[in-house]
KEMI-995451 format. One line per field, with one value per residue (C-alpha): residue in one letter; x, y, z. Coordinates in nm, 4 decimals, decimal comma. Each point is the difference from the previous one (the first is absolute). Layout:
residues N
tivo A / ...
c1 X / ...
c2 Y / ...
c3 Z / ...
END
This chain:
residues 461
tivo M / K / Y / V / S / T / R / G / A / A / P / V / L / G / F / T / D / V / L / L / T / G / L / A / A / D / G / G / L / Y / V / P / E / R / W / P / A / L / P / G / G / L / D / P / R / A / A / Y / A / V / T / A / T / E / V / M / R / P / F / V / E / D / S / L / P / A / E / V / L / S / R / I / V / E / D / A / Y / R / G / F / D / D / P / A / V / V / P / L / R / D / L / G / G / G / F / W / L / L / E / L / F / H / G / P / T / L / A / F / K / D / L / A / L / Q / L / V / G / R / L / F / D / H / E / L / R / A / R / G / E / R / V / T / I / V / G / A / T / S / G / D / T / G / S / A / A / I / E / A / C / R / D / R / E / S / I / E / I / F / I / L / H / P / A / G / R / V / S / D / V / Q / R / R / Q / M / T / T / V / A / S / R / N / V / H / N / I / A / V / E / G / T / F / D / D / C / Q / D / L / V / K / A / M / F / G / D / E / A / F / R / S / E / L / R / L / S / A / V / N / S / I / N / W / A / R / V / M / A / Q / I / V / Y / Y / V / T / A / G / L / S / L / G / G / G / T / S / P / V / A / F / S / V / P / T / G / N / F / G / N / I / F / A / G / Y / A / A / G / L / M / G / L / P / I / S / Q / L / I / V / A / S / N / R / N / D / I / L / T / R / F / F / T / T / G / T / M / E / I / R / A / V / Q / P / T / I / S / P / S / M / D / I / Q / V / S / S / N / L / E / R / L / F / F / E / M / E / G / R / N / G / A / A / V / A / E / L / M / T / E / F / R / S / Q / G / T / V / S / V / P / V / E / K / L / D / G / L / R / A / L / F / D / C / G / R / L / D / E / D / E / T / R / S / V / M / A / D / V / H / R / E / T / G / L / L / I / D / P / H / T / A / V / G / L / G / V / A / R / R / Q / R / R / D / P / S / V / P / M / V / C / L / A / T / A / H / P / A / K / F / P / E / A / V / E / Q / A / T / G / S / R / P / E / W / P / P / W / L / A / D / L / N / E / A / P / E / R / F / V / T / M / P / R / D / L / A / A / V / E / A / H / I / R / R / C / V / G / G
c1 1,4272 / -0,1932 / -0,2209 / -0,0316 / -0,2683 / 0,0681 / -0,1215 / 0,2272 / -0,2432 / -0,1593 / 0,1343 / 0,2740 / -0,1492 / 0,0988 / -0,1234 / -0,3128 / -0,1214 / 0,0592 / -0,1903 / -0,3062 / 0,0235 / 0,0175 / 0,0040 / 0,2276 / -0,1604 / 0,1478 / -0,1572 / 0,3245 / 0,0964 / 0,2302 / 0,3356 / 0,2935 / 0,2422 / 0,2749 / 0,0088 / 0,1485 / 0,2258 / -0,1369 / 0,1188 / 0,2959 / -0,0164 / -0,3555 / -0,0600 / -0,1790 / -0,1296 / -0,1527 / -0,3755 / -0,1707 / -0,1023 / 0,3591 / 0,1331 / -0,2895 / 0,0784 / 0,3663 / -0,0678 / -0,2632 / 0,1726 / 0,1969 / -0,3222 / -0,1668 / 0,2961 / -0,0813 / -0,3727 / -0,0519 / 0,2058 / 0,1630 / -0,1969 / -0,3307 / 0,0794 / 0,1011 / -0,3235 / -0,2193 / 0,1796 / -0,0259 / -0,3726 / -0,0568 / 0,1352 / -0,1139 / -0,3255 / 0,1479 / -0,0760 / 0,3560 / 0,2804 / 0,2336 / -0,2578 / 0,1254 / 0,1160 / 0,2034 / -0,1091 / 0,2429 / -0,1503 / 0,3156 / 0,2363 / 0,1008 / -0,3561 / -0,1519 / -0,3388 / 0,0008 / -0,3390 / -0,1333 / -0,3576 / 0,0102 / -0,1583 / -0,3647 / -0,1294 / 0,2150 / 0,1912 / 0,3399 / -0,1576 / -0,0271 / 0,3796 / -0,0102 / -0,3459 / -0,0004 / 0,2977 / -0,1301 / -0,3329 / 0,1820 / 0,2360 / -0,3013 / -0,1682 / 0,3122 / 0,0691 / -0,3616 / -0,0443 / 0,3216 / -0,1282 / -0,3612 / -0,1143 / -0,2334 / 0,0352 / -0,2143 / 0,1760 / -0,1053 / 0,1423 / -0,0549 / 0,0361 / 0,0217 / -0,0780 / 0,2336 / 0,1082 / -0,3543 / -0,0545 / 0,3498 / -0,0460 / -0,3404 / 0,1324 / 0,2838 / -0,2240 / -0,3301 / -0,1286 / 0,2764 / -0,1551 / 0,2348 / -0,0775 / -0,2922 / 0,0887 / -0,1593 / 0,1041 / -0,0959 / -0,0064 / -0,1063 / -0,3523 / -0,0076 / 0,3754 / 0,1299 / -0,0524 / -0,2941 / 0,2392 / 0,1914 / -0,3232 / -0,1477 / 0,3176 / -0,0600 / -0,3756 / -0,0821 / 0,2012 / -0,2603 / 0,2191 / -0,1583 / 0,3155 / 0,0172 / -0,1681 / 0,0076 / -0,0792 / -0,0427 / 0,0844 / -0,1571 / 0,3284 / 0,3506 / 0,2671 / 0,1661 / -0,3253 / 0,0019 / 0,3627 / -0,0686 / -0,2851 / 0,2273 / 0,2727 / -0,2588 / -0,1186 / 0,3562 / 0,0340 / -0,3123 / 0,1725 / -0,3211 / -0,1351 / 0,3392 / 0,0336 / -0,3622 / 0,0029 / 0,3691 / 0,0586 / 0,2681 / 0,0903 / 0,1115 / 0,0315 / 0,3381 / 0,0329 / 0,0785 / 0,3737 / -0,0498 / -0,1521 / 0,3105 / 0,2276 / -0,1647 / 0,0167 / 0,3758 / 0,0387 / -0,1081 / 0,2400 / 0,2746 / -0,1063 / -0,0157 / 0,3422 / 0,1418 / -0,1488 / 0,1154 / 0,3127 / 0,1088 / -0,0371 / 0,3161 / -0,0815 / -0,2407 / -0,3694 / -0,2616 / -0,3680 / -0,3103 / -0,2958 / -0,3587 / -0,0345 / -0,2892 / 0,0571 / 0,3798 / 0,0252 / 0,1011 / 0,2786 / 0,1199 / 0,0587 / 0,2350 / 0,1754 / 0,0368 / 0,1502 / 0,2577 / 0,0794 / 0,0598 / 0,2562 / -0,1861 / 0,1713 / -0,2925 / 0,1055 / -0,3398 / -0,3495 / -0,2717 / -0,3152 / -0,2729 / -0,3221 / -0,3317 / -0,1884 / 0,0083 / 0,3623 / 0,0785 / 0,3134 / 0,1250 / -0,0500 / 0,1826 / 0,3049 / 0,0050 / -0,0467 / 0,0601 / -0,3525 / -0,2728 / -0,3435 / -0,3383 / -0,2369 / -0,3365 / 0,0073 / -0,0848 / -0,1580 / 0,2063 / 0,0192 / 0,2810 / -0,2047 / 0,2467 / 0,2169 / -0,2779 / 0,1596 / 0,1175 / 0,1408 / 0,2703 / 0,0412 / 0,3230 / 0,1856 / 0,0390 / 0,2402 / 0,2140 / -0,0120 / 0,1343 / 0,3078 / 0,0266 / 0,0021 / 0,2783 / -0,2496 / -0,1012 / -0,3515 / -0,0711 / 0,0828 / -0,2324 / -0,2804 / 0,0337 / 0,0014 / -0,3124 / -0,1857 / 0,0622 / -0,1152 / -0,3249 / -0,0814 / 0,0979 / -0,0561 / 0,3498 / 0,3594 / 0,3391 / 0,3444 / 0,3289 / 0,1659 / 0,3050 / -0,2231 / -0,1984 / 0,3254 / 0,0958 / -0,3231 / 0,0407 / 0,3317 / -0,2074 / -0,3583 / -0,1444 / -0,3653 / -0,2605 / -0,3716 / -0,2272 / -0,3455 / -0,2859 / 0,0665 / 0,3708 / -0,0836 / -0,2299 / 0,2671 / 0,2550 / -0,2470 / -0,0678 / 0,3701 / 0,0928 / -0,2821 / 0,0954 / 0,3728 / -0,0103 / -0,3546 / -0,0125 / -0,2841 / 0,1005 / -0,2191 / -0,0111 / 0,2223 / 0,2711 / -0,0326 / 0,0673 / 0,3157 / 0,1250 / -0,0852 / 0,1851 / 0,2947 / 0,0382 / 0,0326 / 0,2138 / 0,2455 / 0,3506 / 0,2290 / -0,1024 / 0,2657 / -0,1761 / -0,2995 / -0,3229 / -0,2546 / -0,3580 / -0,2265 / -0,3170 / -0,2199 / -0,3352 / -0,1412 / -0,1660 / -0,3217 / -0,0532 / -0,0573 / -0,1672 / -0,1812 / 0,3085 / 0,2173 / -0,2552 / -0,0535 / 0,3748 / 0,0836 / -0,3212 / 0,0581 / -0,1809 / 0,2152 / -0,1288 / -0,0667 / 0,1691 / -0,2371 / -0,0413 / -0,1533 / -0,2436 / -0,3101 / 0,1019 / -0,2746 / -0,2724 / 0,0994 / -0,2050 / 0,1707 / 0,0137 / 0,0940 / -0,1401 / 0,0316 / 0,0846 / 0,0842 / 0,3444 / -0,0952 / 0,2375 / -0,2617 / -0,2367 / 0,2710 / 0,1248 / -0,3556 / -0,0517 / 0,3220 / -0,0958 / -0,3378 / 0,1559 / 0,2666 / -0,2465 / -0,2534
c2 0,0013 / 0,3199 / 0,2015 / 0,3731 / 0,2097 / 0,1675 / 0,3244 / -0,0256 / 0,0828 / -0,3351 / -0,2373 / -0,2425 / -0,3513 / -0,3639 / -0,2292 / -0,1398 / 0,3440 / 0,1290 / -0,3021 / 0,0780 / 0,3803 / 0,0313 / 0,3766 / 0,2009 / 0,2426 / 0,2983 / -0,1103 / -0,1465 / -0,3537 / -0,2216 / -0,1090 / -0,1825 / 0,2259 / -0,1601 / -0,2278 / -0,3390 / -0,1782 / -0,3068 / -0,3118 / -0,1720 / -0,3436 / 0,0171 / -0,3051 / 0,0579 / -0,3575 / 0,0402 / -0,0160 / 0,3381 / -0,0174 / -0,0689 / 0,3040 / 0,2133 / -0,0874 / 0,0895 / 0,3305 / 0,1155 / -0,1169 / 0,3255 / 0,2034 / -0,1935 / -0,0654 / 0,0523 / -0,0261 / -0,3519 / -0,3102 / -0,1504 / -0,3234 / 0,1895 / 0,2055 / -0,3136 / -0,1790 / 0,2955 / 0,0448 / -0,3709 / 0,0058 / 0,3193 / -0,1413 / -0,3613 / 0,0648 / 0,1566 / -0,2023 / -0,0049 / -0,1697 / 0,2892 / 0,2458 / 0,2737 / -0,1812 / 0,1774 / -0,0465 / 0,0642 / 0,2233 / 0,0016 / 0,2833 / 0,0425 / 0,0774 / -0,1989 / -0,0101 / -0,0355 / -0,1570 / 0,1400 / -0,1270 / -0,3571 / 0,0810 / -0,0441 / 0,3268 / -0,0104 / 0,3241 / 0,1069 / 0,1345 / -0,3589 / -0,0227 / 0,2581 / -0,0351 / -0,3757 / 0,0684 / 0,3204 / -0,1567 / -0,2760 / 0,2466 / 0,1985 / -0,3103 / -0,1179 / 0,3344 / 0,0758 / -0,3428 / 0,0487 / 0,3345 / -0,1076 / 0,2953 / 0,0761 / 0,2543 / 0,1548 / -0,0008 / 0,2625 / 0,0115 / 0,1497 / -0,1979 / 0,0812 / -0,3628 / -0,2691 / 0,1022 / -0,0386 / -0,3612 / -0,0992 / 0,1720 / -0,1582 / -0,3451 / 0,0471 / 0,1273 / -0,1854 / -0,1974 / 0,1228 / 0,0635 / 0,2867 / 0,2062 / 0,1919 / 0,1111 / 0,2798 / 0,0517 / 0,3118 / -0,0255 / 0,2583 / -0,0872 / -0,1102 / 0,0461 / -0,3523 / -0,3002 / -0,2320 / -0,2776 / 0,2280 / 0,1179 / -0,3469 / -0,1385 / 0,2443 / 0,0160 / -0,3717 / -0,0865 / -0,0979 / 0,0248 / 0,2050 / 0,2032 / 0,1225 / 0,3271 / 0,1642 / 0,3656 / 0,1297 / 0,3707 / 0,2345 / 0,1358 / -0,1019 / -0,2097 / 0,3213 / 0,0919 / -0,3397 / 0,0455 / 0,3494 / -0,1347 / -0,2659 / 0,2529 / 0,2321 / -0,2815 / -0,0564 / 0,3749 / 0,0040 / -0,0824 / -0,0695 / -0,2362 / -0,1654 / -0,0712 / -0,1059 / -0,2558 / -0,1032 / 0,0752 / -0,1773 / -0,0307 / -0,2732 / 0,2002 / 0,1157 / 0,2734 / -0,2899 / -0,0656 / -0,3781 / 0,0009 / 0,1571 / -0,2292 / -0,3101 / 0,1360 / 0,0526 / -0,3775 / -0,0683 / 0,2594 / -0,1860 / -0,3429 / 0,1305 / 0,1599 / -0,3231 / -0,2049 / 0,2239 / 0,1616 / -0,2180 / 0,3004 / 0,1566 / 0,0907 / 0,2883 / -0,0530 / 0,2558 / 0,0104 / 0,1535 / 0,0477 / 0,0999 / 0,2691 / 0,1590 / 0,0614 / -0,0440 / -0,2675 / -0,2807 / 0,1867 / 0,1515 / -0,3563 / -0,0408 / 0,3225 / -0,1332 / -0,3238 / 0,2142 / 0,1898 / -0,3384 / -0,0929 / -0,1663 / 0,1212 / 0,1704 / 0,2039 / 0,1456 / 0,0346 / 0,0930 / 0,1730 / -0,1057 / 0,2062 / -0,0085 / 0,3198 / 0,0987 / 0,0944 / 0,2212 / -0,2044 / 0,0092 / 0,3761 / 0,0307 / -0,1995 / 0,1911 / 0,3561 / -0,0060 / 0,1310 / -0,2112 / 0,1370 / -0,1540 / -0,0272 / -0,1705 / -0,3796 / -0,1611 / -0,3488 / -0,2546 / -0,3723 / -0,0158 / 0,1322 / -0,0848 / 0,2801 / 0,2590 / 0,2150 / 0,3589 / -0,0030 / -0,2656 / -0,0313 / -0,1978 / 0,2653 / 0,1643 / -0,2777 / 0,0803 / 0,3702 / -0,0880 / -0,1568 / 0,2783 / 0,2591 / -0,1767 / -0,1428 / 0,3493 / -0,0464 / 0,3714 / 0,0561 / -0,2835 / 0,1349 / 0,3410 / -0,1581 / -0,2079 / 0,2884 / 0,2140 / -0,2810 / -0,0599 / 0,3696 / 0,1133 / -0,3187 / 0,0326 / -0,0043 / 0,0082 / -0,1285 / 0,1657 / -0,1230 / -0,1385 / -0,2236 / -0,1093 / -0,0866 / -0,2131 / -0,1988 / -0,0297 / -0,1757 / -0,3094 / 0,0737 / 0,0245 / 0,0428 / -0,0175 / -0,0272 / -0,2032 / 0,1007 / -0,2471 / -0,0916 / -0,0523 / -0,2223 / -0,2157 / -0,0182 / -0,1380 / -0,2651 / -0,0985 / -0,0087 / -0,2203 / -0,2409 / -0,0194 / -0,0413 / -0,2365 / -0,1292 / 0,1617 / 0,2123 / 0,2905 / 0,2456 / 0,3739 / 0,1077 / -0,2458 / 0,1198 / 0,3581 / -0,1085 / -0,2060 / 0,2632 / 0,2760 / -0,2344 / -0,0589 / 0,3763 / 0,0936 / -0,2869 / 0,1436 / -0,3004 / -0,3032 / -0,2105 / 0,0374 / -0,2268 / 0,2023 / -0,1378 / 0,1157 / -0,0509 / -0,1914 / 0,1394 / -0,1691 / -0,3119 / 0,0772 / -0,1626 / 0,3029 / 0,2133 / -0,2416 / 0,2570 / 0,2143 / -0,3024 / -0,1525 / 0,3292 / 0,0327 / -0,3600 / -0,1749 / -0,2568 / 0,0001 / -0,1061 / -0,2882 / 0,0459 / -0,2313 / -0,2648 / 0,1745 / 0,3038 / -0,1999 / 0,1059 / 0,3634 / 0,1392 / -0,1898 / 0,0808 / 0,2723 / 0,3333 / 0,1954 / 0,3694 / 0,3461 / 0,3036 / 0,3268 / 0,3610 / 0,1563 / 0,1036 / -0,0694 / 0,0316 / -0,2390 / -0,2603 / 0,0222 / -0,0376 / -0,3087 / -0,1593 / 0,0745 / -0,1694 / -0,3093 / -0,0391 / 0,0706 / -0,2476
c3 1,7539 / 0,0730 / -0,2337 / -0,0579 / -0,1677 / -0,3332 / 0,1594 / 0,3033 / 0,2798 / 0,0917 / 0,2654 / -0,0998 / 0,0118 / -0,0237 / -0,2750 / 0,1629 / 0,1067 / -0,3540 / -0,1337 / 0,2122 / -0,0294 / -0,3805 / -0,0558 / 0,2291 / 0,2446 / -0,1859 / -0,3284 / -0,1311 / -0,0986 / 0,2006 / -0,1435 / 0,1604 / 0,1844 / -0,2104 / -0,3036 / 0,0838 / -0,2475 / -0,1719 / 0,1805 / -0,1574 / -0,1530 / -0,1365 / -0,2187 / -0,3350 / 0,0241 / 0,3457 / 0,0526 / -0,0107 / 0,3668 / 0,1052 / -0,1860 / 0,1248 / 0,3603 / -0,0419 / -0,1796 / 0,2500 / 0,3173 / 0,0588 / -0,0145 / 0,2823 / 0,2296 / 0,3680 / -0,0854 / -0,1342 / 0,0810 / -0,3084 / 0,0293 / 0,0216 / -0,3093 / -0,1895 / 0,0924 / -0,0976 / -0,3333 / -0,0841 / 0,0727 / -0,2009 / -0,3262 / 0,0352 / -0,1872 / -0,3152 / -0,3127 / -0,1375 / 0,1954 / -0,0855 / 0,1475 / -0,2393 / -0,3166 / -0,2688 / -0,3604 / -0,2860 / -0,2709 / -0,2114 / -0,0823 / 0,3625 / 0,1163 / 0,2834 / 0,1692 / 0,3772 / 0,0684 / 0,3259 / -0,0344 / 0,1306 / 0,3369 / 0,1031 / -0,1532 / -0,3153 / 0,0594 / 0,1291 / 0,3175 / 0,1263 / 0,0324 / 0,2780 / 0,1464 / 0,0547 / 0,2230 / 0,1591 / 0,0974 / 0,1847 / 0,1667 / 0,1225 / 0,1326 / 0,1825 / 0,1662 / 0,0947 / 0,1567 / 0,1960 / 0,1298 / 0,0485 / -0,2110 / -0,2915 / -0,2799 / -0,2703 / -0,3354 / -0,2522 / -0,3487 / -0,3426 / -0,3202 / -0,3678 / -0,0749 / 0,1317 / 0,3508 / 0,1314 / -0,0975 / 0,1106 / 0,3370 / 0,0497 / -0,0868 / 0,2493 / 0,2827 / -0,0461 / 0,2989 / 0,2311 / 0,3404 / 0,0866 / -0,3122 / -0,1497 / -0,3534 / -0,2055 / -0,3619 / -0,1981 / -0,3798 / -0,2621 / -0,1141 / -0,3639 / -0,0451 / 0,0650 / -0,2238 / 0,0678 / 0,0976 / 0,2378 / 0,1632 / 0,0354 / 0,1520 / 0,2846 / 0,0289 / -0,0203 / 0,3130 / 0,2576 / 0,3114 / 0,2792 / 0,0629 / -0,3628 / -0,1051 / -0,3454 / -0,0717 / -0,3561 / 0,0069 / -0,2533 / -0,1314 / -0,1061 / 0,1679 / 0,1153 / 0,1758 / 0,1737 / 0,0990 / 0,1326 / 0,2153 / 0,1466 / 0,0749 / 0,1572 / 0,2262 / 0,1155 / 0,0519 / 0,2229 / 0,3285 / 0,1921 / -0,2672 / -0,0500 / 0,3715 / 0,0534 / -0,2825 / 0,0339 / -0,3663 / -0,1960 / -0,3689 / -0,2372 / -0,3198 / -0,1234 / 0,2611 / 0,2363 / 0,0010 / 0,0268 / -0,3495 / -0,1513 / 0,2018 / -0,1450 / -0,3547 / 0,0149 / -0,0058 / -0,3581 / -0,1366 / 0,1833 / -0,1274 / -0,3590 / 0,0380 / 0,1366 / -0,2826 / -0,2844 / 0,1359 / 0,2885 / 0,2283 / -0,1461 / -0,3625 / -0,0736 / -0,0678 / -0,1137 / 0,0933 / -0,1560 / 0,2315 / -0,0853 / 0,2622 / 0,1857 / 0,3701 / -0,0315 / 0,2700 / -0,2342 / -0,1741 / 0,3282 / 0,1191 / -0,2968 / 0,0941 / 0,3552 / -0,1311 / -0,1778 / 0,3210 / 0,1633 / -0,2634 / -0,2871 / -0,3218 / -0,1756 / -0,3017 / -0,0930 / 0,1463 / -0,2498 / 0,1223 / -0,2456 / -0,0053 / -0,1797 / -0,0921 / 0,3670 / -0,0363 / 0,2996 / 0,0694 / -0,3591 / -0,0009 / 0,3317 / -0,1079 / -0,3296 / 0,1264 / 0,3755 / 0,0597 / 0,1583 / -0,0832 / 0,0780 / -0,2946 / -0,0452 / 0,0123 / -0,3347 / 0,0039 / -0,1954 / -0,0717 / 0,2591 / 0,2952 / 0,2768 / -0,1390 / -0,0212 / 0,2685 / 0,0258 / 0,3555 / 0,0391 / 0,3766 / 0,0031 / -0,1977 / 0,3411 / 0,0985 / -0,3047 / 0,0862 / 0,3464 / -0,1563 / -0,2586 / 0,2812 / 0,1877 / 0,2512 / 0,1130 / 0,1386 / 0,0340 / -0,3678 / -0,1021 / 0,2192 / -0,1656 / -0,3463 / 0,0670 / 0,1625 / -0,3083 / -0,2290 / 0,1867 / 0,0381 / -0,3520 / -0,2012 / -0,1420 / 0,1176 / -0,1739 / 0,0943 / -0,0958 / -0,3171 / 0,1829 / 0,2125 / -0,3043 / -0,1775 / 0,2982 / -0,0339 / -0,3762 / 0,0475 / 0,0842 / -0,1037 / -0,3500 / -0,0869 / -0,2730 / -0,0652 / -0,2247 / -0,1148 / -0,0389 / -0,3626 / 0,0700 / 0,2968 / -0,2121 / -0,2680 / 0,2476 / 0,1204 / -0,3623 / -0,0906 / 0,2954 / -0,0753 / -0,3660 / 0,0697 / 0,2986 / 0,0418 / 0,3457 / 0,1306 / 0,2233 / 0,1872 / -0,0852 / 0,2921 / -0,0979 / -0,3597 / 0,1088 / 0,1793 / -0,2922 / -0,2621 / 0,1860 / 0,0634 / -0,3722 / -0,0516 / 0,2983 / 0,0365 / 0,0387 / -0,0460 / -0,2103 / 0,1743 / 0,3378 / 0,0661 / 0,0043 / 0,2468 / -0,0577 / 0,2983 / -0,0928 / 0,2732 / -0,0675 / -0,1619 / -0,3355 / 0,1261 / 0,2264 / -0,3119 / -0,2435 / -0,2147 / -0,0584 / -0,0777 / -0,2358 / -0,1801 / -0,0601 / -0,0881 / -0,1044 / 0,2755 / 0,3334 / 0,2955 / 0,2079 / 0,3684 / 0,2478 / 0,1410 / 0,3348 / -0,1726 / -0,2128 / 0,1957 / 0,0529 / -0,2244 / 0,1845 / 0,3570 / 0,1772 / 0,0632 / 0,3270 / -0,0063 / 0,0672 / -0,2254 / 0,1772 / -0,0899 / 0,0446 / 0,3512 / 0,2878 / 0,2728 / -0,1780 / -0,0596 / 0,3583 / 0,1306 / -0,2152 / 0,1269 / 0,3612 / -0,0490 / -0,1557 / 0,2675 / 0,2793 / -0,1410
END
């Protein structure tokens, strides 16, 4: 399997080079040169790691021996606190919750990053190399990436988060890690500012080469590859892999829902993908009007979705444009220079054949959390509530199971959950001392030169 850039001008690479490279040299995102079919004979009763190995094997062929992939996958999911790894919970009426928060940092990012960290470590050891990972987080990616990369001798990791715009639990999960190879930077700005700084660092060829930059956020193809798996396991459980299943996804950077789209391209019968937004509804506006327009980011109780530039939408544009990299490059250049871009109605109609969308405001989000608690006794976090609330409005066919992705444990947002339901979620035992642990981070302006200088000092020291 080889990989091509969504902008068509970067070198074609194999899997391990794509893993370590992250962002393509032309500013695009890597995708497989072809979409493999799902392997036949997948068993709905198989262990998650077994299915994951089978689904991901075509993406790593010629780069990782089958036995190495199997060992890494088994190790990645061994520490999850539910034997199913991603259990399905029946809400009644054909609605299901796919619980993606049973990993070490209580968020769906663990499903990919526990694997990606181990893949990095394996490949870097084999090459005798070191890398500097830089990433931006709107809340959950940072802690999951840090947990996956902490104490690994071949990696220095720097995570940028928007100062004052993540929950206290999200921040502390990053900043209380005492490992010497972990560095946290609070940027005076929004998540989009953090993401722009990271992209600018990758665009600085001298800095990128000097520090051997790499990425573990959702611009890295390996993240998306790992996320495809839980769509497949849900489809196998509810439809046997042959009957249609629908999914609703609380959506920020578009990586999670693109993994569902990819599962569909591989043959999983997905009848509907719902893009669920909070007040930062650039994606809902795009799928409604065909115009993507950047507006100011509004802080919400679902901060991981407080985004106005959804990087992984570029991968969808690549498919929408018939895999024409030059057309995607032109589209993205217009968007970044003008702050807005539109797609023709016939292309939008093509996307709407599968995608629906909707948004919830803060009061509506709290109402969903309260309703679920009253009806089922369950506590759900605000992001999951957005996905479920929009699914209830946008569901096309009541006969098709609707899977709502539960992307974070409610304990990551205790104040918001308690305010909505009157019940405060309990933290797992391993987070019991999180409030007492000392924090380590620096606060910096939105200044590329200053951030690069700080990273150089840390790596050099």
